[in-house]
N, CA, C and O atoms as a GROMACS GRO file, in nm:
protein
  496
    1MET      N    1  -1.244  -0.627  -1.053
    1MET     CA    2  -1.151  -0.526  -1.003
    1MET      C    3  -1.114  -0.563  -0.859
    1MET      O    4  -1.194  -0.545  -0.768
    2HIS      N    5  -0.994  -0.615  -0.839
    2HIS     CA    6  -0.952  -0.657  -0.705
    2HIS      C    7  -0.910  -0.540  -0.618
    2HIS      O    8  -0.884  -0.558  -0.499
    3GLU      N    9  -0.901  -0.420  -0.676
    3GLU     CA   10  -0.868  -0.302  -0.596
    3GLU      C   11  -0.973  -0.276  -0.489
    3GLU      O   12  -0.941  -0.223  -0.382
    4MET      N   13  -1.099  -0.312  -0.517
    4MET     CA   14  -1.205  -0.293  -0.416
    4MET      C   15  -1.178  -0.382  -0.295
    4MET      O   16  -1.192  -0.337  -0.181
    5SER      N   17  -1.141  -0.507  -0.316
    5SER     CA   18  -1.114  -0.595  -0.202
    5SER      C   19  -0.989  -0.551  -0.127
    5SER      O   20  -0.981  -0.566  -0.005
    6ILE      N   21  -0.891  -0.496  -0.198
    6ILE     CA   22  -0.771  -0.443  -0.132
    6ILE      C   23  -0.810  -0.323  -0.046
    6ILE      O   24  -0.768  -0.313   0.070
    7ALA      N   25  -0.890  -0.233  -0.101
    7ALA     CA   26  -0.935  -0.115  -0.026
    7ALA      C   27  -1.012  -0.157   0.098
    7ALA      O   28  -0.994  -0.099   0.205
    8MET      N   29  -1.098  -0.256   0.084
    8MET     CA   30  -1.176  -0.304   0.199
    8MET      C   31  -1.084  -0.362   0.306
    8MET      O   32  -1.106  -0.340   0.426
    9ALA      N   33  -0.982  -0.436   0.265
    9ALA     CA   34  -0.888  -0.494   0.361
    9ALA      C   35  -0.809  -0.385   0.433
    9ALA      O   36  -0.787  -0.394   0.554
   10VAL      N   37  -0.765  -0.283   0.360
   10VAL     CA   38  -0.689  -0.173   0.421
   10VAL      C   39  -0.777  -0.101   0.523
   10VAL      O   40  -0.734  -0.077   0.636
   11VAL      N   41  -0.897  -0.067   0.484
   11VAL     CA   42  -0.987   0.004   0.575
   11VAL      C   43  -1.017  -0.083   0.697
   11VAL      O   44  -1.018  -0.032   0.809
   12GLY      N   45  -1.040  -0.212   0.678
   12GLY     CA   46  -1.066  -0.302   0.790
   12GLY      C   47  -0.950  -0.307   0.888
   12GLY      O   48  -0.972  -0.305   1.009
   13GLN      N   49  -0.827  -0.314   0.837
   13GLN     CA   50  -0.710  -0.320   0.925
   13GLN      C   51  -0.691  -0.190   1.000
   13GLN      O   52  -0.656  -0.190   1.118
   14VAL      N   53  -0.712  -0.078   0.933
   14VAL     CA   54  -0.694   0.051   1.000
   14VAL      C   55  -0.805   0.073   1.103
   14VAL      O   56  -0.779   0.126   1.211
   15GLU      N   57  -0.927   0.033   1.071
   15GLU     CA   58  -1.037   0.045   1.169
   15GLU      C   59  -1.008  -0.039   1.292
   15GLU      O   60  -1.035   0.003   1.405
   16GLU      N   61  -0.953  -0.156   1.272
   16GLU     CA   62  -0.918  -0.243   1.385
   16GLU      C   63  -0.813  -0.176   1.473
   16GLU      O   64  -0.819  -0.183   1.596
   17ALA      N   65  -0.717  -0.110   1.410
   17ALA     CA   66  -0.612  -0.041   1.485
   17ALA      C   67  -0.664   0.086   1.553
   17ALA      O   68  -0.601   0.136   1.647
   18ALA      N   69  -0.777   0.137   1.507
   18ALA     CA   70  -0.834   0.260   1.565
   18ALA      C   71  -0.886   0.238   1.705
   18ALA      O   72  -0.915   0.334   1.777
   19GLY      N   73  -0.898   0.114   1.745
   19GLY     CA   74  -0.943   0.086   1.881
   19GLY      C   75  -1.090   0.054   1.887
   19GLY      O   76  -1.161   0.058   1.786
   20PRO      N   77  -1.136   0.021   2.008
   20PRO     CA   78  -1.276  -0.016   2.027
   20PRO      C   79  -1.370   0.096   1.983
   20PRO      O   80  -1.354   0.212   2.023
   21GLY      N   81  -1.465   0.061   1.901
   21GLY     CA   82  -1.562   0.160   1.855
   21GLY      C   83  -1.507   0.254   1.750
   21GLY      O   84  -1.578   0.345   1.708
   22GLY      N   85  -1.383   0.234   1.706
   22GLY     CA   86  -1.324   0.318   1.602
   22GLY      C   87  -1.327   0.465   1.638
   22GLY      O   88  -1.375   0.548   1.560
   23THR      N   89  -1.276   0.497   1.757
   23THR     CA   90  -1.286   0.633   1.808
   23THR      C   91  -1.183   0.729   1.751
   23THR      O   92  -1.201   0.850   1.762
   24ARG      N   93  -1.076   0.679   1.692
   24ARG     CA   94  -0.970   0.767   1.642
   24ARG      C   95  -0.989   0.792   1.493
   24ARG      O   96  -0.997   0.697   1.415
   25ALA      N   97  -0.996   0.918   1.453
   25ALA     CA   98  -1.010   0.953   1.312
   25ALA      C   99  -0.874   0.943   1.242
   25ALA      O  100  -0.770   0.959   1.305
   26VAL      N  101  -0.877   0.916   1.111
   26VAL     CA  102  -0.756   0.897   1.032
   26VAL      C  103  -0.743   1.009   0.931
   26VAL      O  104  -0.838   1.043   0.861
   27GLU      N  105  -0.621   1.068   0.924
   27GLU     CA  106  -0.594   1.172   0.825
   27GLU      C  107  -0.540   1.114   0.695
   27GLU      O  108  -0.578   1.159   0.587
   28SER      N  109  -0.451   1.014   0.706
   28SER     CA  110  -0.392   0.958   0.584
   28SER      C  111  -0.341   0.816   0.607
   28SER      O  112  -0.314   0.774   0.720
   29VAL      N  113  -0.330   0.745   0.496
   29VAL     CA  114  -0.278   0.608   0.495
   29VAL      C  115  -0.177   0.602   0.381
   29VAL      O  116  -0.203   0.649   0.270
   30ARG      N  117  -0.060   0.542   0.410
   30ARG     CA  118   0.045   0.526   0.308
   30ARG      C  119   0.067   0.376   0.286
   30ARG      O  120   0.079   0.299   0.381
   31LEU      N  121   0.071   0.338   0.158
   31LEU     CA  122   0.094   0.199   0.121
   31LEU      C  123   0.223   0.186   0.041
   31LEU      O  124   0.259   0.273  -0.038
   32ARG      N  125   0.292   0.077   0.064
   32ARG     CA  126   0.410   0.039  -0.016
   32ARG      C  127   0.357  -0.059  -0.121
   32ARG      O  128   0.309  -0.168  -0.087
   33VAL      N  129   0.366  -0.020  -0.250
   33VAL     CA  130   0.306  -0.100  -0.357
   33VAL      C  131   0.411  -0.135  -0.461
   33VAL      O  132   0.471  -0.047  -0.523
   34GLY      N  133   0.431  -0.264  -0.480
   34GLY     CA  134   0.527  -0.312  -0.578
   34GLY      C  135   0.475  -0.299  -0.719
   34GLY      O  136   0.356  -0.312  -0.746
   35GLU      N  137   0.568  -0.273  -0.809
   35GLU     CA  138   0.537  -0.259  -0.951
   35GLU      C  139   0.473  -0.386  -1.008
   35GLU      O  140   0.395  -0.380  -1.103
   36LEU      N  141   0.505  -0.502  -0.949
   36LEU     CA  142   0.455  -0.629  -0.998
   36LEU      C  143   0.335  -0.681  -0.918
   36LEU      O  144   0.293  -0.796  -0.937
   37ALA      N  145   0.281  -0.599  -0.829
   37ALA     CA  146   0.170  -0.642  -0.743
   37ALA      C  147   0.036  -0.646  -0.817
   37ALA      O  148  -0.062  -0.697  -0.764
   38GLY      N  149   0.031  -0.592  -0.936
   38GLY     CA  150  -0.093  -0.594  -1.012
   38GLY      C  151  -0.196  -0.496  -0.962
   38GLY      O  152  -0.316  -0.519  -0.978
   39VAL      N  153  -0.152  -0.388  -0.901
   39VAL     CA  154  -0.243  -0.288  -0.845
   39VAL      C  155  -0.239  -0.162  -0.931
   39VAL      O  156  -0.132  -0.113  -0.966
   40VAL      N  157  -0.357  -0.110  -0.965
   40VAL     CA  158  -0.367   0.015  -1.039
   40VAL      C  159  -0.394   0.124  -0.935
   40VAL      O  160  -0.504   0.132  -0.880
   41PRO      N  161  -0.294   0.209  -0.907
   41PRO     CA  162  -0.308   0.307  -0.799
   41PRO      C  163  -0.433   0.396  -0.809
   41PRO      O  164  -0.499   0.420  -0.708
   42ASP      N  165  -0.466   0.445  -0.928
   42ASP     CA  166  -0.585   0.532  -0.941
   42ASP      C  167  -0.713   0.456  -0.909
   42ASP      O  168  -0.803   0.511  -0.846
   43ALA      N  169  -0.721   0.330  -0.952
   43ALA     CA  170  -0.839   0.248  -0.921
   43ALA      C  171  -0.847   0.220  -0.771
   43ALA      O  172  -0.955   0.222  -0.713
   44LEU      N  173  -0.732   0.194  -0.708
   44LEU     CA  174  -0.730   0.169  -0.564
   44LEU      C  175  -0.770   0.295  -0.488
   44LEU      O  176  -0.845   0.288  -0.391
   45ARG      N  177  -0.722   0.410  -0.531
   45ARG     CA  178  -0.758   0.537  -0.466
   45ARG      C  179  -0.909   0.560  -0.476
   45ARG      O  180  -0.971   0.602  -0.378
   46PHE      N  181  -0.968   0.534  -0.592
   46PHE     CA  182  -1.112   0.550  -0.612
   46PHE      C  183  -1.190   0.457  -0.518
   46PHE      O  184  -1.284   0.500  -0.451
   47CYS      N  185  -1.150   0.330  -0.515
   47CYS     CA  186  -1.218   0.232  -0.428
   47CYS      C  187  -1.201   0.267  -0.281
   47CYS      O  188  -1.295   0.252  -0.202
   48PHE      N  189  -1.083   0.315  -0.244
   48PHE     CA  190  -1.055   0.355  -0.106
   48PHE      C  191  -1.152   0.464  -0.062
   48PHE      O  192  -1.206   0.459   0.048
   49GLU      N  193  -1.173   0.564  -0.147
   49GLU     CA  194  -1.267   0.672  -0.112
   49GLU      C  195  -1.407   0.617  -0.091
   49GLU      O  196  -1.476   0.659   0.003
   50LEU      N  197  -1.451   0.525  -0.174
   50LEU     CA  198  -1.585   0.466  -0.160
   50LEU      C  199  -1.597   0.388  -0.029
   50LEU      O  200  -1.696   0.402   0.043
   51VAL      N  201  -1.497   0.306   0.000
   51VAL     CA  202  -1.502   0.220   0.118
   51VAL      C  203  -1.489   0.301   0.247
   51VAL      O  204  -1.543   0.261   0.350
   52CYS      N  205  -1.419   0.414   0.242
   52CYS     CA  206  -1.398   0.496   0.362
   52CYS      C  207  -1.523   0.572   0.406
   52CYS      O  208  -1.533   0.610   0.523
   53ALA      N  209  -1.617   0.593   0.315
   53ALA     CA  210  -1.736   0.672   0.347
   53ALA      C  211  -1.805   0.615   0.471
   53ALA      O  212  -1.836   0.496   0.477
   54GLY      N  213  -1.829   0.702   0.569
   54GLY     CA  214  -1.899   0.663   0.690
   54GLY      C  215  -1.814   0.590   0.793
   54GLY      O  216  -1.867   0.539   0.892
   55THR      N  217  -1.683   0.585   0.771
   55THR     CA  218  -1.593   0.518   0.867
   55THR      C  219  -1.500   0.623   0.928
   55THR      O  220  -1.508   0.742   0.895
   56VAL      N  221  -1.412   0.579   1.018
   56VAL     CA  222  -1.314   0.671   1.078
   56VAL      C  223  -1.212   0.719   0.974
   56VAL      O  224  -1.135   0.811   1.000
   57LEU      N  225  -1.213   0.657   0.856
   57LEU     CA  226  -1.122   0.697   0.749
   57LEU      C  227  -1.187   0.793   0.650
   57LEU      O  228  -1.124   0.833   0.552
   58ASP      N  229  -1.311   0.830   0.674
   58ASP     CA  230  -1.382   0.920   0.582
   58ASP      C  231  -1.299   1.047   0.560
   58ASP      O  232  -1.270   1.119   0.655
   59GLY      N  233  -1.263   1.073   0.435
   59GLY     CA  234  -1.183   1.191   0.402
   59GLY      C  235  -1.033   1.170   0.412
   59GLY      O  236  -0.956   1.262   0.384
   60ALA      N  237  -0.989   1.050   0.450
   60ALA     CA  238  -0.845   1.024   0.463
   60ALA      C  239  -0.779   1.021   0.325
   60ALA      O  240  -0.839   0.978   0.226
   61GLU      N  241  -0.656   1.067   0.321
   61GLU     CA  242  -0.578   1.066   0.198
   61GLU      C  243  -0.504   0.933   0.185
   61GLU      O  244  -0.453   0.881   0.284
   62LEU      N  245  -0.499   0.879   0.064
   62LEU     CA  246  -0.425   0.756   0.038
   62LEU      C  247  -0.305   0.790  -0.050
   62LEU      O  248  -0.320   0.851  -0.156
   63SER      N  249  -0.185   0.751  -0.005
   63SER     CA  250  -0.065   0.776  -0.085
   63SER      C  251   0.014   0.646  -0.100
   63SER      O  252  -0.007   0.550  -0.026
   64PHE      N  253   0.104   0.647  -0.198
   64PHE     CA  254   0.176   0.525  -0.234
   64PHE      C  255   0.327   0.550  -0.238
   64PHE      O  256   0.373   0.657  -0.278
   65ASP      N  257   0.401   0.450  -0.195
   65ASP     CA  258   0.546   0.444  -0.215
   65ASP      C  259   0.568   0.329  -0.312
   65ASP      O  260   0.556   0.212  -0.275
   66PRO      N  261   0.600   0.361  -0.439
   66PRO     CA  262   0.619   0.254  -0.536
   66PRO      C  263   0.750   0.179  -0.514
   66PRO      O  264   0.851   0.238  -0.474
   67VAL      N  265   0.747   0.050  -0.540
   67VAL     CA  266   0.865  -0.036  -0.528
   67VAL      C  267   0.890  -0.098  -0.666
   67VAL      O  268   0.804  -0.169  -0.718
   68PRO      N  269   1.007  -0.074  -0.725
   68PRO     CA  270   1.034  -0.131  -0.857
   68PRO      C  271   1.049  -0.283  -0.849
   68PRO      O  272   1.093  -0.337  -0.748
   69GLY      N  273   1.011  -0.348  -0.957
   69GLY     CA  274   1.033  -0.492  -0.967
   69GLY      C  275   1.181  -0.520  -0.992
   69GLY      O  276   1.242  -0.460  -1.080
   70ARG      N  277   1.238  -0.610  -0.914
   70ARG     CA  278   1.378  -0.650  -0.931
   70ARG      C  279   1.386  -0.801  -0.930
   70ARG      O  280   1.312  -0.869  -0.858
   71ALA      N  281   1.478  -0.852  -1.010
   71ALA     CA  282   1.499  -0.997  -1.018
   71ALA      C  283   1.648  -1.026  -1.001
   71ALA      O  284   1.733  -0.941  -1.024
   72ARG      N  285   1.676  -1.150  -0.960
   72ARG     CA  286   1.814  -1.197  -0.946
   72ARG      C  287   1.828  -1.326  -1.025
   72ARG      O  288   1.744  -1.416  -1.015
   73CYS      N  289   1.935  -1.335  -1.102
   73CYS     CA  290   1.963  -1.454  -1.182
   73CYS      C  291   2.017  -1.564  -1.090
   73CYS      O  292   2.108  -1.540  -1.011
   74GLY      N  293   1.960  -1.683  -1.102
   74GLY     CA  294   2.010  -1.796  -1.024
   74GLY      C  295   2.153  -1.835  -1.058
   74GLY      O  296   2.236  -1.846  -0.968
   75PRO      N  297   2.184  -1.854  -1.186
   75PRO     CA  298   2.319  -1.897  -1.224
   75PRO      C  299   2.430  -1.794  -1.197
   75PRO      O  300   2.537  -1.831  -1.149
   76CYS      N  301   2.406  -1.666  -1.228
   76CYS     CA  302   2.516  -1.568  -1.216
   76CYS      C  303   2.497  -1.465  -1.106
   76CYS      O  304   2.587  -1.385  -1.082
   77ALA      N  305   2.382  -1.463  -1.039
   77ALA     CA  306   2.350  -1.373  -0.928
   77ALA      C  307   2.340  -1.226  -0.967
   77ALA      O  308   2.340  -1.140  -0.879
   78TRP      N  309   2.330  -1.195  -1.094
   78TRP     CA  310   2.311  -1.056  -1.140
   78TRP      C  311   2.171  -1.010  -1.102
   78TRP      O  312   2.076  -1.088  -1.111
   79GLU      N  313   2.156  -0.883  -1.058
   79GLU     CA  314   2.024  -0.826  -1.026
   79GLU      C  315   1.992  -0.716  -1.125
   79GLU      O  316   2.081  -0.642  -1.168
   80TRP      N  317   1.864  -0.704  -1.161
   80TRP     CA  318   1.821  -0.601  -1.255
   80TRP      C  319   1.677  -0.561  -1.227
   80TRP      O  320   1.600  -0.635  -1.166
   81ASP      N  321   1.642  -0.439  -1.275
   81ASP     CA  322   1.503  -0.393  -1.271
   81ASP      C  323   1.428  -0.468  -1.380
   81ASP      O  324   1.472  -0.474  -1.494
   82THR      N  325   1.314  -0.525  -1.343
   82THR     CA  326   1.238  -0.605  -1.439
   82THR      C  327   1.160  -0.520  -1.538
   82THR      O  328   1.139  -0.561  -1.652
   83GLY      N  329   1.114  -0.400  -1.492
   83GLY     CA  330   1.028  -0.318  -1.577
   83GLY      C  331   0.890  -0.380  -1.588
   83GLY      O  332   0.862  -0.483  -1.528
   84MET      N  333   0.804  -0.314  -1.665
   84MET     CA  334   0.668  -0.363  -1.689
   84MET      C  335   0.640  -0.354  -1.837
   84MET      O  336   0.653  -0.246  -1.893
   85PRO      N  337   0.601  -0.461  -1.904
   85PRO     CA  338   0.589  -0.595  -1.848
   85PRO      C  339   0.725  -0.646  -1.804
   85PRO      O  340   0.827  -0.604  -1.859
   86PRO      N  341   0.729  -0.737  -1.707
   86PRO     CA  342   0.857  -0.778  -1.650
   86PRO      C  343   0.945  -0.857  -1.748
   86PRO      O  344   0.898  -0.948  -1.817
   87HIS      N  345   1.070  -0.820  -1.752
   87HIS     CA  346   1.172  -0.892  -1.830
   87HIS      C  347   1.242  -0.986  -1.731
   87HIS      O  348   1.315  -0.940  -1.643
   88LEU      N  349   1.220  -1.116  -1.745
   88LEU     CA  350   1.268  -1.211  -1.646
   88LEU      C  351   1.387  -1.296  -1.693
   88LEU      O  352   1.428  -1.388  -1.623
   89CYS      N  353   1.441  -1.265  -1.808
   89CYS     CA  354   1.564  -1.332  -1.853
   89CYS      C  355   1.682  -1.241  -1.817
   89CYS      O  356   1.676  -1.120  -1.839
   90CYS      N  357   1.786  -1.299  -1.763
   90CYS     CA  358   1.902  -1.224  -1.717
   90CYS      C  359   1.967  -1.146  -1.832
   90CYS      O  360   2.002  -1.204  -1.935
   91PRO      N  361   1.982  -1.014  -1.816
   91PRO     CA  362   2.045  -0.935  -1.921
   91PRO      C  363   2.196  -0.957  -1.930
   91PRO      O  364   2.259  -0.916  -2.028
   92LYS      N  365   2.255  -1.022  -1.829
   92LYS     CA  366   2.400  -1.046  -1.830
   92LYS      C  367   2.434  -1.180  -1.895
   92LYS      O  368   2.520  -1.186  -1.984
   93CYS      N  369   2.368  -1.290  -1.852
   93CYS     CA  370   2.403  -1.423  -1.904
   93CYS      C  371   2.292  -1.487  -1.986
   93CYS      O  372   2.309  -1.598  -2.038
   94ASP      N  373   2.179  -1.418  -1.998
   94ASP     CA  374   2.061  -1.467  -2.071
   94ASP      C  375   1.996  -1.588  -2.005
   94ASP      O  376   1.917  -1.658  -2.068
   95GLY      N  377   2.029  -1.612  -1.877
   95GLY     CA  378   1.968  -1.721  -1.802
   95GLY      C  379   1.821  -1.693  -1.773
   95GLY      O  380   1.780  -1.578  -1.761
   96ALA      N  381   1.743  -1.799  -1.762
   96ALA     CA  382   1.599  -1.785  -1.739
   96ALA      C  383   1.559  -1.827  -1.598
   96ALA      O  384   1.439  -1.833  -1.568
   97ALA      N  385   1.653  -1.856  -1.512
   97ALA     CA  386   1.622  -1.898  -1.375
   97ALA      C  387   1.626  -1.778  -1.282
   97ALA      O  388   1.712  -1.768  -1.195
   98ALA      N  389   1.531  -1.687  -1.301
   98ALA     CA  390   1.528  -1.564  -1.223
   98ALA      C  391   1.441  -1.580  -1.099
   98ALA      O  392   1.340  -1.651  -1.100
   99GLU      N  393   1.481  -1.512  -0.992
   99GLU     CA  394   1.405  -1.505  -0.868
   99GLU      C  395   1.364  -1.360  -0.848
   99GLU      O  396   1.448  -1.270  -0.858
  100LEU      N  397   1.236  -1.336  -0.821
  100LEU     CA  398   1.192  -1.199  -0.793
  100LEU      C  399   1.235  -1.161  -0.652
  100LEU      O  400   1.206  -1.233  -0.556
  101VAL      N  401   1.304  -1.048  -0.640
  101VAL     CA  402   1.351  -1.005  -0.508
  101VAL      C  403   1.272  -0.886  -0.455
  101VAL      O  404   1.274  -0.860  -0.335
  102SER      N  405   1.203  -0.814  -0.542
  102SER     CA  406   1.115  -0.706  -0.496
  102SER      C  407   1.015  -0.674  -0.606
  102SER      O  408   1.033  -0.710  -0.722
  103GLY      N  409   0.910  -0.603  -0.565
  103GLY     CA  410   0.810  -0.559  -0.661
  103GLY      C  411   0.674  -0.619  -0.640
  103GLY      O  412   0.578  -0.579  -0.707
  104ARG      N  413   0.662  -0.715  -0.549
  104ARG     CA  414   0.530  -0.775  -0.522
  104ARG      C  415   0.469  -0.723  -0.392
  104ARG      O  416   0.362  -0.769  -0.352
  105GLU      N  417   0.536  -0.627  -0.327
  105GLU     CA  418   0.490  -0.577  -0.197
  105GLU      C  419   0.353  -0.508  -0.208
  105GLU      O  420   0.320  -0.447  -0.309
  106LEU      N  421   0.278  -0.521  -0.102
  106LEU     CA  422   0.153  -0.446  -0.085
  106LEU      C  423   0.126  -0.445   0.065
  106LEU      O  424   0.070  -0.539   0.120
  107ARG      N  425   0.167  -0.336   0.130
  107ARG     CA  426   0.149  -0.329   0.275
  107ARG      C  427   0.127  -0.186   0.322
  107ARG      O  428   0.168  -0.089   0.257
  108ILE      N  429   0.060  -0.176   0.433
  108ILE     CA  430   0.040  -0.046   0.498
  108ILE      C  431   0.170  -0.010   0.568
  108ILE      O  432   0.223  -0.088   0.647
  109THR      N  433   0.223   0.109   0.539
  109THR     CA  434   0.348   0.150   0.602
  109THR      C  435   0.328   0.263   0.701
  109THR      O  436   0.412   0.284   0.789
  110GLU      N  437   0.217   0.336   0.688
  110GLU     CA  438   0.196   0.447   0.781
  110GLU      C  439   0.048   0.482   0.788
  110GLU      O  440  -0.023   0.482   0.687
  111VAL      N  441   0.003   0.513   0.907
  111VAL     CA  442  -0.131   0.567   0.930
  111VAL      C  443  -0.113   0.692   1.012
  111VAL      O  444  -0.051   0.689   1.119
  112ARG      N  445  -0.166   0.801   0.964
  112ARG     CA  446  -0.161   0.926   1.042
  112ARG      C  447  -0.299   0.948   1.104
  112ARG      O  448  -0.400   0.962   1.036
  113TRP      N  449  -0.297   0.950   1.235
  113TRP     CA  450  -0.420   0.968   1.310
  113TRP      C  451  -0.446   1.116   1.328
  113TRP      O  452  -0.352   1.194   1.346
  114ALA      N  453  -0.572   1.155   1.322
  114ALA     CA  454  -0.609   1.295   1.348
  114ALA      C  455  -0.584   1.323   1.496
  114ALA      O  456  -0.603   1.236   1.580
  115PRO      N  457  -0.543   1.446   1.527
  115PRO     CA  458  -0.523   1.479   1.669
  115PRO      C  459  -0.653   1.461   1.745
  115PRO      O  460  -0.761   1.496   1.699
  116GLU      N  461  -0.638   1.405   1.864
  116GLU     CA  462  -0.757   1.387   1.946
  116GLU      C  463  -0.797   1.522   2.006
  116GLU      O  464  -0.712   1.597   2.052
  117PRO      N  465  -0.926   1.552   2.004
  117PRO     CA  466  -0.971   1.680   2.059
  117PRO      C  467  -0.938   1.690   2.207
  117PRO      O  468  -0.957   1.596   2.284
  118GLN      N  469  -0.890   1.805   2.245
  118GLN     CA  470  -0.859   1.830   2.386
  118GLN      C  471  -0.987   1.871   2.459
  118GLN      O  472  -1.068   1.946   2.405
  119PRO      N  473  -1.003   1.821   2.580
  119PRO     CA  474  -1.122   1.860   2.656
  119PRO      C  475  -1.120   2.009   2.685
  119PRO      O  476  -1.016   2.068   2.711
  120ALA      N  477  -1.238   2.067   2.680
  120ALA     CA  478  -1.250   2.210   2.708
  120ALA      C  479  -1.216   2.237   2.854
  120ALA      O  480  -1.259   2.165   2.944
  121VAL      N  481  -1.140   2.340   2.876
  121VAL     CA  482  -1.102   2.379   3.011
  121VAL      C  483  -1.195   2.492   3.053
  121VAL      O  484  -1.202   2.596   2.986
  122ASP      N  485  -1.264   2.472   3.162
  122ASP     CA  486  -1.357   2.573   3.212
  122ASP      C  487  -1.277   2.677   3.291
  122ASP      O  488  -1.228   2.647   3.400
  123ARG      N  489  -1.265   2.795   3.238
  123ARG     CA  490  -1.191   2.901   3.307
  123ARG      C  491  -1.289   3.002   3.365
  123ARG      O  492  -1.374   3.059   3.295
  124GLU      N  493  -1.274   3.020   3.489
  124GLU     CA  494  -1.365   3.114   3.557
  124GLU      C  495  -1.297   3.243   3.590
  124GLU      O  496  -1.358   3.333   3.647
   0.00000   0.00000   0.00000
């Protein structure tokens, strides 16, 4: 299950961005995930929760922005949604020289940091 290694990489990158000592807590992380990236969102969410335990991401929500798989025909330049499993022959000219133009993405697009606690003001 490669979702565990993906979850570990996401947590590692966010912890690094949290600064020295991981002092900033995280509320949520959003990922852009392509339809053709081979990622099972529920499995990734499960692994993410396990990996976050005891880190600044403990309790953080993981959400996804799905990206459809799209291909472009080399000979005629037609673009189409590939679907899953991917259909890589051009529906317009039946050409097989397709180039994938989207759907393999897997990147962090947003991290929401928890508000930093304000120092107590001593009022006399």
